GUVO-421071 format. One record per residue: x, y, z of N, C-alpha, C in turn. Coordinates in pm, whole numbers, plus 50000, padded with zeros to 5 digits. Layout:
BEGIN
LUMRO   nxx   nyy   nzz  caxx  cayy  cazz   cxx   cyy   czz
LUMRO     X     Y     Z     X     Y     Z     X     Y     Z
...
This chain:
BEGIN
LUMRO   nxx   nyy   nzz  caxx  cayy  cazz   cxx   cyy   czz
LUMRO 32876 91635 09989 32969 91540 10075 33071 91642 10137
LUMRO 33085 91593 10275 33168 91675 10358 33302 91601 10320
LUMRO 33413 91699 10379 33553 91636 10347 33552 91507 10436
LUMRO 33498 91489 10558 33526 91358 10630 33456 91240 10545
LUMRO 33355 91260 10488 33259 91152 10395 33359 91113 10290
LUMRO 33454 91197 10246 33513 91140 10116 33663 91105 10135
LUMRO 33714 91096 10225 33842 91079 10265 33862 90950 10345
LUMRO 33989 90897 10363 34039 90778 10440 34034 90816 10596
LUMRO 34026 90723 10653 33999 90691 10808 34178 90765 10835
LUMRO 34245 90714 10771 34391 90773 10787 34418 90921 10784
LUMRO 34373 90958 10636 34396 91113 10608 34308 91171 10740
LUMRO 34200 91154 10777 34120 91217 10894 34181 91224 10986
LUMRO 34289 91139 11042 34349 91140 11147 34490 91193 11148
LUMRO 34549 91216 11005 34631 91309 10965 34601 91471 11009
LUMRO 34467 91472 10942 34419 91609 10945 34376 91642 11093
LUMRO 34330 91564 11206 34306 91602 11340 34438 91650 11367
LUMRO 34553 91548 11360 34686 91608 11429 34739 91734 11378
LUMRO 34712 91744 11251 34743 91867 11205 34710 91990 11241
LUMRO 34573 91955 11284 34467 92089 11307 34493 92119 11462
LUMRO 34540 91994 11534 34560 92027 11667 34691 92109 11694
LUMRO 34779 92069 11606 34918 92135 11600 34921 92272 11589
LUMRO 34853 92316 11467 34813 92479 11458 34768 92544 11585
LUMRO 34647 92487 11617 34606 92500 11750 34705 92542 11863
LUMRO 34783 92436 11902 34889 92451 11982 34997 92552 11952
LUMRO 35051 92539 11846 35153 92649 11831 35058 92814 11845
LUMRO 34956 92805 11820 34894 92968 11870 34900 92970 12011
LUMRO 34863 92859 12093 34842 92843 12226 34948 92868 12306
LUMRO 35046 92832 12248 35191 92858 12312 35293 92936 12286
LUMRO 35218 93033 12214 35254 93178 12145 35368 93153 12060
LUMRO 35348 93066 11971 35467 93041 11829 35390 93084 11716
LUMRO 35284 93143 11683 35204 93192 11566 35229 93329 11518
LUMRO 35262 93375 11408 35270 93481 11342 35172 93518 11244
LUMRO 35056 93558 11320 34930 93605 11238 34904 93481 11149
LUMRO 34858 93526 11031 34821 93390 10916 34947 93337 10869
LUMRO 35060 93399 10875 35180 93334 10814 35256 93211 10889
LUMRO 35338 93146 10800 35413 93028 10823 35311 92912 10820
LUMRO 35393 92775 10824 35295 92697 10767 35321 92556 10872
LUMRO 35273 92473 10885 35278 92325 10916 35234 92233 10791
LUMRO 35304 92101 10760 35230 92034 10700 35262 91885 10716
LUMRO 35186 91794 10687 35197 91684 10693 35169 91571 10559
LUMRO 35235 91457 10542 35212 91405 10456 35064 91315 10481
LUMRO 35001 91309 10341 34857 91238 10366 34901 91101 10362
LUMRO 34877 91008 10434 34906 90866 10451 34832 90795 10326
LUMRO 34931 90717 10254 34897 90633 10165 34869 90707 10035
LUMRO 34911 90824 10021 34912 90913 09897 35035 90961 09873
LUMRO 35115 90912 09787 35235 90940 09770 35215 91094 09702
LUMRO 35334 91159 09764 35331 91319 09681 35220 91409 09754
LUMRO 35142 91364 09803 35061 91456 09886 35068 91513 10048
LUMRO 35039 91647 10039 35060 91678 10194 34942 91764 10220
LUMRO 34914 91807 10340 34802 91898 10427 34866 92004 10432
LUMRO 34816 92125 10441 34857 92262 10449 34765 92350 10483
LUMRO 34748 92450 10562 34654 92550 10588 34645 92658 10438
LUMRO 34502 92689 10437 34488 92785 10384 34544 92916 10399
LUMRO 34638 92991 10337 34674 93121 10372 34577 93244 10368
LUMRO 34525 93245 10490 34426 93332 10536 34361 93326 10651
LUMRO 34391 93213 10722 34332 93183 10843 34437 93183 10977
LUMRO 34363 93248 11076 34469 93245 11194 34489 93106 11242
LUMRO 34590 93092 11311 34637 92936 11358 34492 92876 11455
LUMRO 34467 92977 11522 34351 92943 11636 34223 92873 11557
LUMRO 34215 92946 11417 34101 92905 11329 34093 92796 11286
LUMRO 34244 92727 11294 34243 92604 11179 34172 92468 11255
LUMRO 34095 92407 11155 34048 92289 11192 34063 92163 11067
LUMRO 34021 92060 11131 34064 91919 11065 34017 91928 10905
LUMRO 33882 91996 10893 33796 92013 10792 33851 92107 10685
LUMRO 33936 92232 10731 33962 92322 10655 34092 92320 10599
LUMRO 34171 92209 10586 34301 92207 10565 34304 92168 10386
LUMRO 34381 92226 10327 34392 92184 10155 34489 92076 10161
LUMRO 34456 91981 10064 34559 91883 10057 34619 91965 09889
LUMRO 34765 91946 09897 34812 91975 09776 34933 91865 09748
LUMRO 34973 91887 09606 35078 91794 09574 35221 91875 09576
LUMRO 35313 91800 09577 35465 91862 09589 35514 91968 09464
LUMRO 35410 91989 09383 35427 92094 09263 35356 92198 09317
LUMRO 35278 92200 09444 35191 92305 09463 35043 92324 09431
LUMRO 35012 92191 09354 34874 92218 09269 34764 92162 09390
LUMRO 34666 92247 09406 34570 92213 09521 34497 92081 09448
LUMRO 34494 91961 09528 34425 91849 09503 34301 91847 09554
LUMRO 34269 91897 09667 34111 91876 09743 34124 92005 09835
LUMRO 34026 92099 09833 33993 92178 09954 33851 92201 09964
LUMRO 33786 92231 10091 33648 92243 10121 33598 92357 10081
LUMRO 33491 92327 10006 33391 92428 09945 33456 92528 09862
LUMRO 33406 92667 09889 33456 92777 09795 33561 92875 09878
LUMRO 33645 92789 09951 33718 92887 10049 33808 92969 09929
LUMRO 33833 93080 09948 33887 93166 09846 34026 93198 09875
LUMRO 34073 93142 09986 34235 93127 09993 34314 93052 09936
LUMRO 34427 93086 09900 34509 93002 09825 34627 92955 09915
LUMRO 34734 92845 09843 34840 92824 09942 34981 92941 09949
LUMRO 35029 92960 10013 35126 93035 10027 35239 92992 09949
LUMRO 35316 93055 09838 35428 93017 09744 35545 92993 09863
LUMRO 35551 93086 09939 35669 93031 10027 35673 92915 10106
LUMRO 35555 92898 10165 35497 92783 10232 35562 92638 10154
LUMRO 35508 92640 10019 35517 92534 09930 35666 92543 09890
LUMRO 35747 92638 09883 35902 92633 09847 35956 92551 09969
LUMRO 35948 92601 10105 35994 92521 10193 35970 92401 10237
LUMRO 35846 92361 10245 35780 92242 10279 35808 92137 10177
LUMRO 35777 92191 10070 35769 92065 09962 35909 92030 09940
LUMRO 36042 92105 09942 36144 92083 09914 36165 91975 10026
LUMRO 36136 91979 10147 36200 91886 10253 36109 91760 10257
LUMRO 35966 91750 10219 35888 91631 10206 35966 91575 10068
LUMRO 35985 91642 09961 36050 91562 09850 36158 91496 09874
LUMRO 36272 91549 09949 36400 91479 09989 36424 91391 10074
LUMRO 36327 91439 10202 36319 91344 10316 36224 91256 10332
LUMRO 36217 91138 10309 36104 91039 10294 36068 91006 10431
LUMRO 36182 91000 10519 36161 90988 10665 36073 91083 10729
LUMRO 36047 91183 10685 35979 91281 10780 35857 91293 10716
LUMRO 35759 91296 10818 35605 91309 10784 35550 91466 10800
LUMRO 35620 91516 10895 35550 91653 10966 35671 91758 10925
LUMRO 35647 91893 10887 35748 91974 10890 35674 92136 10961
LUMRO 35738 92191 11050 35696 92299 11109 35784 92400 11129
LUMRO 35753 92508 11078 35860 92649 11063 35752 92744 11120
LUMRO 35853 92854 11241 35809 92952 11298 35876 93082 11289
LUMRO 35820 93177 11306 35892 93320 11316 35879 93386 11451
LUMRO 35913 93303 11573 35898 93375 11698 35992 93469 11716
LUMRO 35960 93585 11837 36075 93638 11868 36203 93591 11906
LUMRO 36182 93517 12004 36326 93413 12081 36392 93358 11952
LUMRO 36332 93297 11845 36358 93199 11758 36442 93299 11654
LUMRO 36381 93401 11613 36450 93494 11525 36582 93576 11602
LUMRO 36570 93571 11704 36671 93643 11768 36794 93558 11779
LUMRO 36775 93399 11799 36884 93326 11835 36925 93305 11646
LUMRO 36838 93315 11584 36877 93297 11413 36965 93393 11407
LUMRO 36961 93516 11449 37051 93637 11422 37180 93640 11480
LUMRO 37201 93565 11583 37349 93520 11668 37413 93462 11613
LUMRO 37528 93493 11600 37652 93422 11521 37671 93296 11585
LUMRO 37651 93300 11709 37669 93185 11770 37581 93078 11785
LUMRO 37449 93088 11710 37368 93034 11733 37306 92961 11845
LUMRO 37259 92843 11856 37219 92800 12017 37317 92770 12074
LUMRO 37337 92791 12194 37458 92775 12283 37440 92661 12359
LUMRO 37522 92572 12372 37529 92451 12471 37531 92486 12607
LUMRO 37439 92576 12657 37441 92608 12818 37350 92568 12918
LUMRO 37238 92512 12868 37126 92456 12944 37099 92324 12896
LUMRO 37057 92251 13021 36984 92113 12968 36904 92123 12876
LUMRO 36828 92226 12832 36723 92196 12755 36780 92229 12603
LUMRO 36889 92322 12585 36975 92341 12480 37032 92214 12455
LUMRO 37100 92127 12522 37178 92023 12509 37128 91901 12430
LUMRO 37012 91923 12461 36888 91836 12371 36926 91820 12225
LUMRO 36990 91933 12161 37015 91968 12024 37156 91978 11997
LUMRO 37240 91921 12093 37391 91968 12076 37418 91879 11958
LUMRO 37487 91962 11874 37543 91884 11759 37406 91814 11662
LUMRO 37325 91874 11671 37186 91822 11608 37133 91906 11514
LUMRO 37190 92047 11500 37114 92151 11450 37178 92185 11312
LUMRO 37108 92189 11194 37164 92242 11089 37106 92393 11091
LUMRO 37207 92473 11006 37175 92622 10969 37181 92643 10837
LUMRO 37110 92754 10798 37070 92769 10661 37067 92898 10656
LUMRO 37157 92958 10557 37214 93108 10507 37091 93154 10484
LUMRO 37041 93300 10512 36962 93370 10496 36980 93435 10343
LUMRO 36852 93403 10242 36866 93457 10106 36747 93545 10063
LUMRO 36675 93590 10165 36578 93647 10131 36416 93570 10143
LUMRO 36328 93622 10138 36204 93568 10146 36188 93417 10051
LUMRO 36167 93315 10105 36183 93184 10077 36075 93189 09946
LUMRO 36096 93252 09834 36002 93199 09737 36066 93187 09576
LUMRO 36195 93174 09607 36295 93101 09489 36309 92957 09502
LUMRO 36246 92874 09393 36259 92751 09390 36415 92695 09390
LUMRO 36479 92800 09314 36639 92753 09315 36696 92755 09473
LUMRO 36641 92787 09567 36680 92786 09704 36671 92665 09767
LUMRO 36548 92569 09706 36513 92449 09764 36614 92360 09797
LUMRO 36746 92313 09689 36828 92234 09703 36925 92276 09787
LUMRO 36942 92413 09811 37057 92420 09928 36991 92437 10044
LUMRO 36876 92451 10091 36792 92429 10191 36789 92271 10225
LUMRO 36759 92192 10138 36774 92057 10150 36931 92022 10209
LUMRO 37021 92074 10115 37145 92002 10155 37221 92036 10290
LUMRO 37163 92195 10340 37194 92228 10456 37128 92154 10586
LUMRO 36994 92117 10540 36932 92014 10648 36992 91865 10664
LUMRO 37053 91810 10543 37084 91685 10587 37000 91588 10619
LUMRO 37055 91511 10724 36974 91428 10780 36926 91462 10924
LUMRO 36931 91583 10949 36896 91639 11092 36731 91659 11071
LUMRO 36670 91699 11200 36574 91743 11203 36513 91840 11278
LUMRO 36616 91932 11298 36608 92074 11361 36690 92179 11272
LUMRO 36649 92276 11228 36721 92387 11151 36684 92504 11171
LUMRO 36818 92614 11218 36784 92754 11251 36806 92803 11092
LUMRO 36710 92891 11049 36716 92947 10916 36756 93091 10958
LUMRO 36889 93102 10935 36959 93236 10988 36888 93385 10949
LUMRO 36846 93449 11058 36796 93584 11033 36657 93573 10968
LUMRO 36601 93433 11004 36453 93425 10954 36375 93338 11073
LUMRO 36415 93235 11115 36355 93149 11223 36376 93033 11233
LUMRO 36296 92924 11280 36309 92808 11322 36241 92696 11235
LUMRO 36301 92574 11239 36219 92470 11142 36240 92350 11209
LUMRO 36132 92256 11228 36181 92133 11312 36092 92022 11193
LUMRO 36125 91892 11194 36072 91795 11099 36060 91671 11198
LUMRO 35998 91588 11197 35989 91462 11250 35897 91355 11182
LUMRO 35884 91240 11233 35827 91113 11206 35669 91127 11217
LUMRO 35636 91214 11308 35468 91214 11332 35456 91395 11346
LUMRO 35323 91404 11363 35298 91591 11412 35341 91589 11554
LUMRO 35319 91483 11639 35352 91501 11789 35500 91544 11797
LUMRO 35592 91433 11761 35717 91426 11754 35764 91601 11712
LUMRO 35716 91641 11607 35760 91776 11551 35719 91881 11616
LUMRO 35600 91890 11679 35546 91999 11785 35658 91980 11891
LUMRO 35694 91868 11936 35766 91894 12083 35891 91915 12040
LUMRO 35962 91874 11956 36061 91931 11909 36052 92081 11920
LUMRO 35956 92149 11817 35965 92303 11825 35943 92351 11954
LUMRO 35844 92297 12041 35840 92358 12170 35956 92349 12237
LUMRO 36054 92252 12258 36175 92228 12325 36270 92360 12251
LUMRO 36255 92345 12131 36374 92457 12074 36340 92571 12110
LUMRO 36215 92635 12111 36150 92797 12122 36206 92793 12272
LUMRO 36181 92702 12380 36201 92706 12497 36365 92740 12526
LUMRO 36446 92651 12461 36582 92698 12470 36610 92825 12414
LUMRO 36576 92874 12303 36602 93003 12259 36540 93120 12321
LUMRO 36437 93104 12428 36406 93182 12487 36473 93203 12640
LUMRO 36544 93085 12668 36611 93090 12795 36767 93145 12751
LUMRO 36790 93126 12623 36919 93182 12573 36929 93331 12574
LUMRO 36805 93396 12508 36776 93527 12499 36796 93587 12648
LUMRO 36720 93505 12751 36704 93582 12875 36828 93583 12955
LUMRO 36924 93477 12934 37061 93489 13002 37163 93557 12932
LUMRO 37146 93613 12810 37229 93698 12738 37182 93850 12800
LUMRO 37056 93870 12786 37010 93968 12872 37040 94027 12979
LUMRO 37058 93917 13076 37135 93968 13213 37249 93986 13225
LUMRO 37338 94006 13114 37463 94079 13119 37530 94036 13221
LUMRO 37552 93903 13274 37634 93871 13367 37704 93744 13319
LUMRO 37827 93712 13390 37915 93604 13344 37829 93454 13321
LUMRO 37869 93370 13223 37794 93245 13236 37884 93143 13288
LUMRO 37800 93035 13355 37853 92932 13387 37821 92810 13298
LUMRO 37909 92785 13238 37905 92681 13074 37919 92513 13162
LUMRO 37846 92444 13118 37858 92311 13151 37999 92247 13105
LUMRO 38080 92127 13152 38192 92108 13119 38142 92003 12995
LUMRO 38276 91975 12937 38257 91896 12801 38172 91769 12834
LUMRO 38228 91716 12945 38142 91580 12982 38038 91593 12987
LUMRO 37974 91669 13083 37865 91679 13122 37759 91739 12971
LUMRO 37816 91799 12884 37766 91820 12755 37737 91694 12689
LUMRO 37855 91608 12666 37827 91509 12603 37734 91393 12663
LUMRO 37756 91412 12779 37647 91279 12854 37501 91325 12853
LUMRO 37467 91456 12858 37331 91524 12827 37304 91484 12679
LUMRO 37381 91527 12592 37343 91516 12453 37305 91356 12445
LUMRO 37409 91255 12480 37364 91131 12447 37231 91073 12520
LUMRO 37224 91114 12650 37105 91086 12696 36971 91143 12648
LUMRO 36968 91245 12599 36853 91301 12530 36838 91293 12400
LUMRO 36955 91245 12336 36921 91212 12207 36808 91118 12139
LUMRO 36755 91113 12028 36655 91040 12017 36707 90910 11944
LUMRO 36625 90791 11981 36677 90647 11961 36764 90661 11826
LUMRO 36718 90700 11725 36780 90679 11584 36918 90744 11596
LUMRO 36964 90841 11699 37087 90885 11682 37198 90818 11762
LUMRO 37140 90737 11862 37256 90684 11961 37187 90561 12001
LUMRO 37275 90473 12056 37245 90331 12101 37222 90344 12270
LUMRO 37089 90364 12323 37102 90370 12463 37030 90254 12527
LUMRO 37078 90237 12662 37013 90116 12726 36985 90177 12846
LUMRO 36896 90087 12946 36872 90091 13063 36797 90243 13086
LUMRO 36835 90291 13204 36742 90423 13237 36767 90534 13141
LUMRO 36863 90547 13077 36891 90660 12988 36782 90651 12866
LUMRO 36746 90527 12833 36694 90516 12708 36523 90599 12713
LUMRO 36489 90588 12856 36349 90636 12876 36374 90781 12872
LUMRO 36463 90862 12917 36486 90985 12917 36482 91052 12787
LUMRO 36517 90977 12686 36538 91057 12543 36418 91036 12455
LUMRO 36286 90949 12506 36182 90933 12457 36130 91074 12366
LUMRO 36134 91073 12224 36111 91186 12134 35994 91169 12046
LUMRO 35930 91058 12119 35800 91058 11993 35700 91140 12019
LUMRO 35716 91189 12170 35610 91281 12194 35454 91253 12240
LUMRO 35440 91123 12212 35275 91038 12211 35229 91071 12387
LUMRO 35313 91071 12490 35270 91086 12622 35209 91249 12616
LUMRO 35316 91333 12588 35283 91472 12605 35155 91508 12496
LUMRO 35165 91444 12358 35066 91469 12264 34926 91445 12337
LUMRO 34907 91325 12412 34762 91297 12463 34734 91392 12546
LUMRO 34822 91433 12647 34798 91550 12769 34776 91670 12656
LUMRO 34821 91724 12564 34802 91837 12493 34669 91873 12435
LUMRO 34645 91704 12382 34490 91711 12311 34379 91738 12422
LUMRO 34386 91667 12537 34313 91675 12634 34283 91834 12674
LUMRO 34387 91892 12674 34413 92052 12686 34322 92127 12587
LUMRO 34325 92116 12472 34280 92153 12366 34114 92147 12385
LUMRO 34097 92006 12394 33957 91975 12404 33861 92041 12521
LUMRO 33934 92050 12637 33868 92126 12760 33858 92253 12741
LUMRO 33934 92331 12631 33918 92483 12599 33820 92507 12517
LUMRO 33846 92440 12372 33759 92459 12238 33786 92334 12167
LUMRO 33699 92238 12170 33708 92127 12085 33676 92151 11942
LUMRO 33668 92260 11871 33619 92297 11749 33739 92280 11642
LUMRO 33837 92200 11696 33990 92196 11594 33931 92057 11535
LUMRO 33853 92000 11592 33805 91865 11530 33754 91861 11419
LUMRO 33669 91985 11395 33559 91971 11280 33569 92127 11241
LUMRO 33461 92149 11127 33450 92275 11105 33326 92289 10983
LUMRO 33201 92321 11051 33105 92322 10977 33102 92438 10872
LUMRO 33175 92573 10924 33164 92671 10821 33264 92618 10711
LUMRO 33386 92560 10734 33439 92539 10641 33406 92444 10544
LUMRO 33314 92338 10586 33271 92230 10500 33161 92295 10426
LUMRO 33103 92391 10470 32980 92483 10375 33048 92581 10276
LUMRO 33179 92588 10316 33265 92694 10180 33262 92815 10235
LUMRO 33196 92868 10387 33196 92992 10422 33318 93029 10497
LUMRO 33349 93147 10527 33480 93206 10611 33423 93258 10721
LUMRO 33505 93197 10855 33468 93251 10963 33499 93409 10954
LUMRO 33390 93487 11043 33416 93619 11058 33383 93705 10927
LUMRO 33361 93641 10817 33335 93671 10661 33448 93803 10642
LUMRO 33587 93716 10676 33703 93782 10625 33714 93795 10492
LUMRO 33778 93897 10444 33782 93937 10278 33934 93830 10237
LUMRO 33922 93788 10151 34046 93695 10086 34148 93801 10080
LUMRO 34281 93796 10110 34393 93872 10099 34431 93832 09965
LUMRO 34489 93971 09899 34566 93962 09769 34680 93872 09748
LUMRO 34758 93863 09853 34873 93754 09844 34929 93798 09967
LUMRO 35079 93726 09974 35167 93733 10051 35278 93649 10068
LUMRO 35373 93674 10114 35513 93598 10097 35577 93565 10219
LUMRO 35559 93603 10363 35636 93590 10461 35648 93431 10486
LUMRO 35748 93368 10471 35751 93208 10474 35745 93172 10620
């Protein structure tokens, strides 16, 4: 029996969304080989999340090859005889947030060049561009403690995140979380773009023209999600953060290029793409 045949329609949809997100992170240059993770709650199953096997490139992830684990890191369901396990660092970060933030469905963490650069800057993300102002006063920061393999760090990470949906992990990378996979990906794509622009304008080594405090406040108000501030009229449509319109377009893009993210016969049979050997381990979270 295949994964698809033994799970609910709701879980299959979650798997499709998550597999698409992995492919899109790779397509938009935000992947770090086999490292990092994106997780989503399994609908209707309290305490269960979906995560990637620690050994596949993001461009290889499909709906069928995702692991189902509980918040203690135990594998609940996996396809066939795939020899890969769950990365401990991924479990530490993601399970901490899923355990504490029941309003969050999806968590996405990256190690991009621009993201790590901004994470190393004392100033963090600067309120210098319209794209960055989307996150004004909405970014949490977490101090670097080394690779995230210590479960004792979970409480500090959750406390630093608070009720925010965007976090910069100092000297480490970026993290976003949202009420859907679509929202979480769009948050990360916009955050990554803002970081790239900041690295570019700082590299230009020229005086900066910063927006006025009034423009900062207005832009942050307009582009904030509906849960943050009450907006009416034309401003409300500008801050649509659920990402569904963009998500539909992105899925069409994936299907045009390679629709294999929707299924994976190899994974269902328990075979590995390209006959890759299983890694002995790794911790890059």
